[in-house]
N, C-alpha and C positions, 0 to 999 in steps of 0.2 A: 463359623468356619466349616462346621459339618455340612451345612446346607450347600456351601460353595463346592465342597469336595464331591457331593452327590449330584452336582449339576443343577440344583434347585435354586437358581439365582434370585428369583423374585422373593422367595421366602427369606433368603439371606438379607435382601435389602430391607424387608419389613422388620426382621429381628434387630438389624443394626439401628433402624430408626427408633425402635422401642428403647434400646440401650441409650441412644443419644438424647432421648427426652429426659432420662434420669441424670446421666452424666454428660453434659453437653461438650466437655473437653476431652472425651475419650478418643485419643488419636487413632488407636488401632481399629475401633469400630468404624470410624470414618473411612479408613482405607479399605476395610472389608466391604463396606457399602460401595465404595468406588469400584472395587473388583466386580461386584455384582452388576453395577451399571455398565462397566466396560463389556461384560459378557452378554448383556442384553442389548448391545448395539448403541448405548448412549455414551459414545466416546467423549463428547465435549463436556458433559456433566461430570463424568468420571475424572477427567483431566483437571477440571477446576477444583474438585474436592481434594484430589491428591496434592495439588500445588498449595492448597490451604494448609495441609498438614506439613508438607515439606518446608514451607516458609518458616515454620516454628522450629526447624532443625531438631527433630526428635532424636533421642539417644536410647530409647527403650528398644530391646531386641525385636519385640513383636511388630512394632510399627515399621521398623527398618526392613524386616523380612517381607512383610506384606507389601510394602511399597516396591521392593525389588521385584516381587512377582508381578505386580501391576504394570510396572514400566516395561518388563520383559514382554508382557502380552500386548503392550502398545507398540512394541518394536522401537522403544526409545532408550536403549541401554546407556546413552550418554547422561541421562538424568540420574542414574544410579550412582555415577561417580560423584556428582555434586552432593548427593545425599550423604555419602560416607566421608567426603572431604569435611563436611560440617561436623559429622559425628566425631571424627578423629581429632578435630580442633578442641571439642568439648571434653573428650575422654582420651587424652594423648597417650596413655599407657596401655590401651586395650589392644592386646595381640589380635583378638578376634576381628575388631573393626579395621585394623590395619590390613589384615589379610583379605578381608572383604573388599577393601579399597583397591588392593593390588589386583584382585580378580576382576573388579569392575573396569579398571584400566585395560586389563587383558582383553575384555570383551570388545572394547572399542579400538584396540590396537594402539594405545598411547604408550609407546615403548619407553620414551624418556621418563615419563611420570612413573612407569612401572619400576624402572631402575631406582628412582628415588624412594618409592614406597618400599621396595625390597630392602634397601639399606636402612630405612627408618625402622622396619620390623626387626632387622638383625640387631639394631642398637637396643631395642626393648628386650628382645629375647634372642641371645646369640645362638641360634640354631643354624647348622650348616645349610639346610635347604633354602632358608631365606636369603642367605648370602649368594647362593648360586642362582636364585631367581633373578637377582639383580644382574649377575654376570650374563645370564641368558638374555635379559632384556637389552644388554649392550649388543649382543650378537644380532638380535632382532633389528636394532637400529642400523646395524651395518648392512643387514640384508635389505632393509626397506630404503636405505639411503639411495637417492638417485645418482649420487656421485660416487663412483667406484673408488676414487682416490681417497675420499674422506673415510670410507669404511676401512681401507687398508692402513691408513696413517693414524686414525684417531680411535674409532670404536673398538676394533679388534685388538690393537696393542694394549688398550686400557683393560680389556677383558683378560688378556693374557697376563698382565701384571697382577690383576686381582687374584687369579688362580695361583700364580707363582707364590704370592704371599702366603696362601694357605698351604702350599706344598712345603715351603720353607719351615713353616711353623708346625709341620706334620699334623695338619688338621683334616686331611682328606679322609672321609669315612666311607663314602658309598661309591658303587660302580658308576652311577649316573654322573658323579663329579669327574671321574676319570674320562668318561665318554665326552663330557663337555670340554675338557682340556684338549682332548684329541681333536674335537671338532674345530676349536679355535685355531690350533696349529695347522690343521689341514687347510682351513680357509685362508690362513696367512701364507700358505705354500711353504711352511717350514716343515718339509716332509722328514728331514733328517731328525729333527727334534721330536716329531710325532712318533717316529719309529723308536726312538730311545725311550719315550714314555711307555709305549706298548710292550717293549721287550724288558723294561726295567721292573722295579718293585711295584710301581703303581699298576702295571699291566696285570698283575696277579688278581686284581679285583674284577677283571673282565670275565665273568663266569656265566652270566645268565644265558648267553646264546652259545650254541655249539660252535666250536672253532672260532670264537669271536676274535681271539688274539691273532690266530693264524691268518684269518681273512684280512684283518687290519694291516698286519705286517706285509702281506702279499700286495695289498693296494699301494702301500708306501714304496715297496721295492719297484713296483711297476712305474710309479710316478718318478722315481729316481733312476729308472732304467738300470737297475742293478739285476741284470739277467742271471748271473751265477746264483744269487740268492733265490730269485724266483724259481729257478730250475731245481735247486736242492730242496727247497721247501715243498714244492709240488710233488717231487719224487718221494719225499718222506711221507707226505700225507697219502699218496697213492699206495704206499706199502701198507699203511694202516687200513685204508679202505679203497680197494681197487675198483669201486663202482662209482666213484665221485667224478662225474663228467667234467665239471668246471676245471678240475685240476689237470685232467688230461690236456685240455685246451692250453692252459698256462704252460704245462710241461713242453708241449710241441712248440708253442710260440717261442719259448725261451731257448730251446735247443737250436732252432733255426736262426734266432738272433745271434746266438754265440757262434754258430758256424759262419754266419755272414761277417761277424767281427773278427774271425780267426782267433778266438780266445783260447788261451792255454792256461792250465792251472799253475800257480806259483810253485817253485821247486820245494821250498822248505816247509812252509806252514800249511794250515788247513786250506781246502779248496775255496771255502766261503764261510760266512757267518753261520750258515745253516747246514754245513757239512758237504758231502760229496756232490760233485756236479757232473752231469752228462753233457758233453759238448761235441759229439759226433753222431752221424746218422747210424753208424753200426751200434753204438751204445743204445740209441733209442729203439732200434729194431729188437735188440736183445731184451731190453727192458719190457717191451710190449709182449714179446713171446713168453717171457717169464711170468707175466701177469696171467696169461692164458693158461699156462701149465698150473699155476697156483689155483686158478679158478676151478679147474677140474677136481681139486681136492675139497672145494668149499661145500658146505652142507646145502646151500640153496644156489640155484644157477644165477650168475651175475652177467648182465648184458655188457657192462662197461668195457672189459678187456677186448671183446670181439669187435665192438664198434670202434674202439681205439685203433685196432689194426686197419680197419677200412679207412678211418680218418687219416692215418699215417700214409696209406697208399695214395689217398686223394691228394695230400700235400706234396708227396714226392712226384706224383704225376704233374702237378702244377709247376713244379720246379724242373720238370722234364728229366727226372732221373729215377724212375721206379724200378726198371727191370733188373738192374744189377743187384738189387737187395733180396731177391727171391722171397718176397713176402706172400707169394701165392697169387692166384687168379681171382680178381674180385667176384667174378660170376660164381666160382666155386665157393668162395667164402660166404657170399650172400645165401647160397643154397644151403650150406651147413648151418648158417644162422637161422634160416627158416625152419630147418629140421629141429633145431633146439627150441626156438621161441615162437614158432608159427601159430600156436594155439593161444597166444596172448594178443589182446587187441592192439598192444603197442607195437607189434612186429611191423605193421605196415608203415607207421610213422617213422620208425627207426630206419627202415630200408629206403624210405622215400628220399632221404637226404643223399643217398649214395647211388641212386639209379643212373646218374650221369656217368658212372664208371663203366656201365655196360655199353658195348657197341650196338647201335640200332639194329644191325642185321641179326643180332643174337636174341632180340626180344622174345620172338615167338618160341624159340627153342628153350629159353630160360623159363617161360611160363609153363610149357608142357613138362619140363623137368620137375617143376614144383608140384604140378598136378599129380605126377606119378607117385609121389610119396604120401599122398593123402588117402587114408583108408575110406574109400567110398564103395557102396555096394548097390547093384541094381537088382530090382525084383525080377525083371524079365529081360529077355534079349534086347528089345528095342527101347527100353525105358531109360530115363536119366538115372545115373548112379548118385545115390544120396548119402549123406553122412549118417553114421549110426549114433553119434553122441555130440555133445556141445564142442568138445575139443576139435573134432574133425570139421565141424561146421565153421569154427573160428578160422581154422587153417584155410578152408576153401574160400571164406570171405576175404581173407588177406590176399589170396591169389587174384580174386575178381577185382579187388581194389587196385592191385598192381597192374592188371591188364588195362584198366581204364587209364591209369597214370601213364602207362607206356604208349598210349594212343592206339592200342590194338582195336578197341571198339570204334574209335573215330574213323578208322580206315574202312569200315564195313559199308556195304550198300544197304538200301532200305530193307530189303527182304531179310538179310542176315541180322540187321539190328532188331527187327521185330521178333526173329527167332530167339535172340538173346534175351529180349524182354520177357518172352514167354517162359524161358528156362528160369530166369531170375525170379519171376513171380511164383513159379512152381516150387522153387527152393525156399522162397519166403513162406509160402503156406505150409510146406513140410516143416520148416524150422519152428513154426508156432507150437508144434507138439512139445518142444523142449521147454517152452515157457508157460505151460499151463498153470504152474503154481506161482507165477510172478504176481507181485502186488500191482495195483493200478498205477502206482508211482514208479514202477520199474520198467525199463525198456525191454522189449522182446529181443531175444538173441539174434533174430534174423532180420531186424529192421533195416539194416544197411542194404540187403538185397532189394528191398522195395525202393529205397532211395536211389540206388544205382539204376534200377529199371526206369525210374522217373527221369533221371539225367539223360538216359538214352532217348527217351521219348521227347524230351526238350530239344535235343539235337535235331530230331526229325521235324519238330514244329518249326524250328528256326530255318530249316531247309524248305519250308513251305507246305508241310503236311498238316492241314488244318485240324483234322480229327485228333491228332496226337495230343493237343493241349488238354482236350477233355479227358483223354485216357490218363494223363498226368494227374489231373485233379481227382479222378475216380480212385486211382491207386493210393494217392496220399490220404484221401478221406477214409479209405478202407484201412490203411495202415494206422491211422489215428484211432480208429474204432478198436483196434487190438492193443494199441500202445498209447493211451490217452495223454501221457505226459511227455511224449517225444517232441522236444522243442524243434528239431530239424524239420519234422513233418509240418509243424505249424508255420515256421518261418518261410518254408518253400511255398506253402499254400498262400500265405500272405502276398509273397512276391508275384505269384501267377495270377491270383484274383485281381491284384492291382493292375497288372499288365493288360488284363482283359477289360479293365474299367469297372470292376464290381467291388465297391468298397464295403458294402453291408456285412458280408461274412467276416471281413478282416478285423473289425472292431472287437468282435467276440473272441476271435483267435488270439489277438494281441493281449486282451485282458487275461486270457487263460494262461499266457506265458508268465504272468505274474512278475512283470519286470520290476526289479528292485533298484532303488537308489540311483547309482551312476548309470544304470542301463537306460534310464530315460534319456540320457545324453548319447549313449553309444549306439543304441538300436532304435531310439525314438523316431529317427528319420523315416523308418519303414512306414510309420503311421502318418506322420505330419505331411510327408511329401504328397500323399494322394487324397487325404480326406476332403480338403476344400476343393481341389482341382477336379474331383469327380462329382461335385454337387451335393455331397452329404454335409450340409452346413452345420447341423446340430452336432454331428459326430466330430466335425472338425474343431468346433469350439471346445468340445470335451477333451479331444486329444491334445490340443494346445494347453488346456488347463493342467492336465497331468504333468506335462513337461515343465510348465512354468512354476507349478507348485514345488516341484523338486528343486529348481534353480533358486527360487526365493528362499526356501528353507535351508538350503546349503549355507547361505550367509550365516544364519543363526546357529546352525548345528556346528559349523567349523569352530566358532569361538568357544563352544562348549568342549569340543575335543581338545582345544589348545589349553583350556583351563585344567582339564583332567591331566594333560601331559605335565603341566607344572606341578600339580598336586603329587603325582607319582614319580616325578623326576625323569620322565621319558623325554629328555631334552632333544635328542636327535630327531624325534618325530615332529617337533614344532615347525621347523622350516618346511617339512614335507606337507603338513596340513595347510600352511600358507600357500605353498606352490599349488596344491590341489584346488584351493579356493580360487586362485587366480586363473588356473586352467579352466575352471568351470565358468568363471565370469567372462572370459574371453572366448567361450565356446561358440563356434559357427552356428551350431544348432540352436543355441539360446537366442542368438541375434535373429535367426530366421523365424523362430517361433514367435518372438516378441513382435516382429514386424507383421507377419501374416495374421497374427491374432488381432492386431489393431485394425488392419485392413478389413478383416472379416467382420469385426464388430461394427465398423462404419457401414459395411455393405448391408448388414442385417438391421441396423437401427437408425443410422443417420437420415434425418428427414422422413423417417417412418414413425418411430415411437418417440424420438427426441430430435431436436434440431441438430444440424451438422455442427453448429457452433458449440452446443452443450456437449455433444459426444466428444468433440476434440478436447474441450476443456476438462471433461472428466478423465480423459487419458493423460492429462497434462502434456499434450503434444505441442510442439512449437516448430515452425519451419526453420528457425535459426539453429535449433539444437540437434546434434547428431550424437547418439549415445553408443554407437557401434565402434569398438576398438579395431578399426580397419587394419592397423599395422600389426596387431598381435593376434588376429583371429586364429583360433586353434581348431583344427578339424579332428574332433574326438570320435567321429563315427567309426564303428567297427565294421569294416567292409568285408571282413572274412568270416562273418558270423555264420554264413551258410557254408556247410561242408562242400568241398569240391575236390574231385579226384582228377581234374583235368591236367594234361601235360603243361609244362611251363609256358609254351607259346600260346595256349588258349586261356591260361589262368589270368587273374587280375595282377597287373604289374605295378611297379612304383610309378611308372609313367601315367597309368590310368588314374592313380590316386591324385597325382599332381594336377592332371587335366580336370578331374572332377572337382577338386577344390577351387580351381580357377573358374570353372563354369558356375559353381554354386556362389562364389563371391560376386561375379558379375551380375548374376540374377538377383542376389540380395541387394546389390547397389541399386539396380533398377527399381526393385520393390520399395526400398527404403526412401528413394528420392520421390517416387510416386506418392507415398504416404505423406512425406513432408510437403509436397506441392499441394495435396488436398488440404492439409492442415493450415496452409497459408490462405485458403479462400476466405474464411470468415474474417481474417485480419484486414481484408481490403475494403469491406463495405463500411461506409462512414455515414454519419448523419448530417454533417455540416454541409451547407450549400457551397459547392466548389468555387463559385465566382468570387464571392466577397472575401474569403479567407484563404487566399492562395498560400500565404506564409505558413499557416498551421498545417495545411495539407502537405506542404513541402517537407516540413520536419518529421511529422508523424508517419503519414501513410506512404510517402514516396519511397522511404527506405524499405517498406514492406514489399512494394512492387519490385524493387531492385533485388530483394531476396528471392522472390519468385523467378525473376528473369535469370538470376545466376543459377538457381536450382535447375531451371529448364536447360541451361547450357550443359550442366553436369549430367543431366539425364540424357541429352543427345550424345554426349561423349560415352556414357555407359552403354547406350544402345549400339553405338558404333563398335565398341570393343566386343559386345555380344555378337554382332554380325560377323566380325572378323573371326571370332572363336568358332562360330558354327560353320564357317567356310572349310574348316579342317575335316568336317564330316566324320567325327570320332564315333566309333562303335565300341561301347563298353561290353565286356563279357556279360552273358545273360544274367549271371548271378552277381555281377559286380555292382558298382554304384548305379542307382537309377538316374537317368538324365533329368535335368530340370525341366520346367515348363517353358523355357525360353524359346525353343524352336517353334512351338505352336503360337506363342505370343507374337512372333514376327510374321510367321507365314499366314496366319488368318487375318492379319490386318489390325488387330487390337492395338498394337504398338503405335501405328500411324494415327489411329483414332485418338488415343490418349494424349500423344504429344501435341496433335493439332488443337486439342481442347485447351491445353495450357497456353498455347499461342493466342487462342481466342480470348482468354482471360486478359492477357496483356493488352490486346486491342480494345476490349471493352473498357478497361481501366483508362486508356488514353482518351477514349470518347468521353468518359466520365469527367476527366480533368479539363478537357478542352471545351466541353459544351457542344450543343448541336449546331450552332451557327455556321462556322466555317469548316465543317468536318465531312464534307461530301465524300472525300477520298476514303477516310476511315470507315464511313458507313458502307461504302461500296465493298471495302475489304471484308468487313464483318459479314455483309450479305453473302459474298462468295464463300467465306469460311463455313457459314451455316449450311449453304447448299452442299458443298463438297462433304461436309460432315455427315449429312443424311445419306449421301451416296455411299460413303465409306461404311456406315453402320449397316446399310442394306447389303453391301458386299459381305460384310462379316456374317450377317444373318444367312446369306446364301451358302456360306461355308458350313453352316450348322444343319443344312437340309440333308435328308437321307435317312434310311432306317438305322436305328442304333444296333438292333440285333436282326440278322436275317438268316433264313435257312437256305443253305446252298448245297446241292448234291447230298442231301440227307445229314449235313452237319451244320452246327450253329457257327455263325461268324459274328463277332462283336466289333463295333466301331468306336472304340474309346475316344478317338480323336474328335469325333463329332460331339461327344459329351463334353470334352474339355473345351471345345470351341463355344458351346452353349454357355458354359460357366464363364468364359472370358467375355461373352456377349453381355451377360447380366452385369458383370463388373464394369464393363465399359459404359453400358447404358446408365449405370448408377453414377459414374463420374460425370457423364454427360449431363445428368439432371442436376448434380450439385453445381456444375458450372452454369447451367441454364438458370438456376435460381439466383446465382450471382448476377447474371445479365438482367434478369427480371428486376432485381433490387436496384439496379442502376437505371433501367429504362422507366420504371414506374414514376419516380419523382419528375422526370422530364415530361412525361405525358400529362401529369396533373397540372404542371406549370403551364403547359401549352393550352390546356383546356381553360385555365383561369384567364390567360391572355385573350382567348377566343371570346370569353364572356365579356371581358372589359371592352374589347373593340367592337363587340356586337357584330363581328363579321363572320360570315360562314365560310370564308375562303382562305383561312389560314392553312397553308399546305402542311400536311403531315410529313415529317422527314421520313425518307425511305426505310430507315433502320427498323421502324415499327412494323411495317408490312413484312419486311424480311423475317423478323422475329416471329410474327404471328404465323406466317406460312410454315416456318420451321417447326414451331410447336405442334401445328396440326399434323405435319408429316411424321413427327416423332410419335405422336399419339397413334396414328395409323400403323406405323411400323411396330410399335410395342404390342398393339392389339393383334397384329398378324402373327407375331412370334408366339403370343399366348395361345392363339388358335392352333398354330403348328404343334405346340407342346401338347395340347389336348389330343390332337391327332396321334402323336407319338404314344400317349398313354393308352389310347384305344388299341393301337397296333400291339403294344407290349402285352396288354391284358389278353388279347385274342390269340397270342402265339400258342400254338399247340405243340408242346414238347413231346407228347406221347409217341408221335410217329418216329421221332428221332431215336438214335442209339440202338435200335433193334438190329440194324444191319451190321453193328460193330462185331467183327469176328475175333478180335484180339481178346475181348473180355469174357470172363465166365458169366454164366447166367446170374449167379448171386452178386456179381460185382455191378451188374447193370442198375441195381437199385441205387447204388452210390452215384452213378452217372446221372440218374434222374434228380437226385437231391442236389447235385452240383449245378446242373443246368437251371433247376428251380431257383437256387440261391442267386445265380447271376441275373436271371430274369427279374426276380423280385428286387434286387439291388438297383438295376437300371430303372425300374418302375418308381422306386423310392426317390432316386436322384431327380427324375423328371418331375415328380410331384413337388419336391422341395424347390426346384428351380421355378416351376410354374407359380407356386405360392408367392415367391419373392417378387417375381415379375408383376403379378397382379398388384402387389402393394406399390411397386414403382409406378405402375400405370396411374394409380390414384394421384401420385405427386405430379405426373405430367399434366393431369387435368387442372391442377391448381395454377399452372403457369400461364394465366391469361392477363396480359398487362392491361 
């Protein structure tokens, strides 16, 4: 066992063998040997050995534990349940084995059996937790039941009765048990009963979370629409803590609900269960004013009361009745708020919510009013006034962010924008003084100046200013050198490099972000969207692996979390874990990465290192199966991960999210159908002679061609919806979701090529079943298809011609679309070759039969059917075309190597001398990335050329 712990698996196997020579029935040694075998990649031997021991139904703890570890490593948790089922039969009174059995069921989600195992445990050892494990398993059955009705009429009422029994017998001990009772009542929509539990004696046990009881009461009052109670309770809680924002929201919601219902308090008794109720605007205004007066006496400044006043103004305006309540002018209130909290980074985000209250013609005045109160000092007459300390710097930063948000920078012309960029960078450099003692992991105080400057330059770039994008990259790389762990710099660099078509620097930036766990799903798209499409195949494989590793381990990890939740009685977390797991399983990104990963593997290996058939088999792909949950796809991407200070009309909107999801789904459908069509190719080739055994062909293979034809129709439909989508000409914000590759796929002709290839498959299949005799028409059709295919491929190649990087007027201009087209060309030519080798496999037997006939008849004049010459001409043209593309790529490599970047960037007037070294680095990175892409594409095409040469029937 020590050897296994230290990772020395070979020694472990040897030691186990020694032991087994002496005691050949030592179960535990066998299992430890099996673990060693499993870890050295001998899965089958390990499994056989383990089953040998399992068949004996061991009951000693060591063997059981060791087998559990082994099965877990094999990802076969269902075998653990069998193991402990047997053990429990032999040792029926063991608490330990019963609880292991329960946990084994929990790992595989067998809720019914968990319920039984829990009760069996409770009978042996009447401990409360075991009883409630059983109750929780009933709730899980209700959650997982497909039939909503069943869960409300059977599982939940049963769970409720089980808990009520314990309540009546006064056996409730722990907080978790009360939580569970509340959870059942809430799911049964018995809100009144749930409220009574929380407010009653049982509710006193709810102590582990702050305000746990109050929050639960509030939730129930809302469900029951008991607004007087909602109001009184939130009022009471705000008196205790006037900084708790969620209760202000409930307080305002309930006041306005009561006004709309024209509620009045009862004459004799209490206002409500929770005490006094406010039911008029006057009371609300007075209440907020009082909180502000109270705040002025508090020892530390609180933001809540001031923001509550702005919130109330906003709501009154929405109802069209603000002015008569004299709450003050929002502009003045925001100004006062800035004076109080302007030096806190949160000031901007607080005010951002309320800028709609300002009239647009007051924006400039408001900003200059804020600037006047910031202590800035200039060294000389015509120099920029700078802050003397961090507080003043924060205040100034807040104003700059507000200026961007109010659209003041957007309205400037090019010259003004460049002046602002200069000023921001000067302030950025000055601010670095304050952060000299910062650690590497800390951000510099003035980082946002640099980011804002970059945002302005991005505006200029989108308006057609080519040089601006290089200045963006320069400033970001410089910012990163001072603040190496600033994620915003890295994310923005990733987005810009990708837009320029340079993937090489991105991989390193992304790995330095050190994305953890769920982030592989939320921000992984930044990486996986571009890696393959920019020709970095090796990096693309790696980035897909990162993501897939996370998604696959999530399955295993979640069951561990659930088991911990049972052990510690955190029952309310269990449904959350299950929901989390489902959300990841139906993640859009997961489906995309799975599909693209398989297409990429086929592209790199099929018919190169292994046959297409073997590749498809190793991925267990089948044209009939679709494992993507189309109905439940969840878009888990974080599209606001990049900071943006844009006004609402320029920022990413709900509409953009919807459209982006629609686009991603259509593109995923196209890719997934393409993959399934490719995986159908090997199923068509057959070894039987078609003439003699039509019946067998009918049953077996004909259904296969039907599958292909139906997939092809679905592909046509997906392509149509894709074209319709693109007709809308949607422009996402520059920092919003990146568009898919669909537009390029249609416009460069790859789409037409790929669909026509699958139609060709259908024709060849027909020729195969009908034979050569009476098939002149099909042969003619195949001949035409092959001709037009070569033309289409040549067109596609023409769309790849041109310089990838060119120097124009002293600046670099990249053409990422040419690179994407090249990548599509390689993919399309690969599919062409897979289809061609299917044609080859059909035509070869025909040809050898003809030659046999020729020998028999000893005639030299048996006419060769035209399909052979068509195919041979086609193969020759394909070979020439591929060679031409390889030569073109060699040419590109030479041009890219010869590019002299030294002459560039010297004319740039915006940047300081020391910043120009960053420009050099950036341009070098882009050049090297393009060079790398072209090399990888060239290597792959050479391998494909070798497969063309084999296509000689």
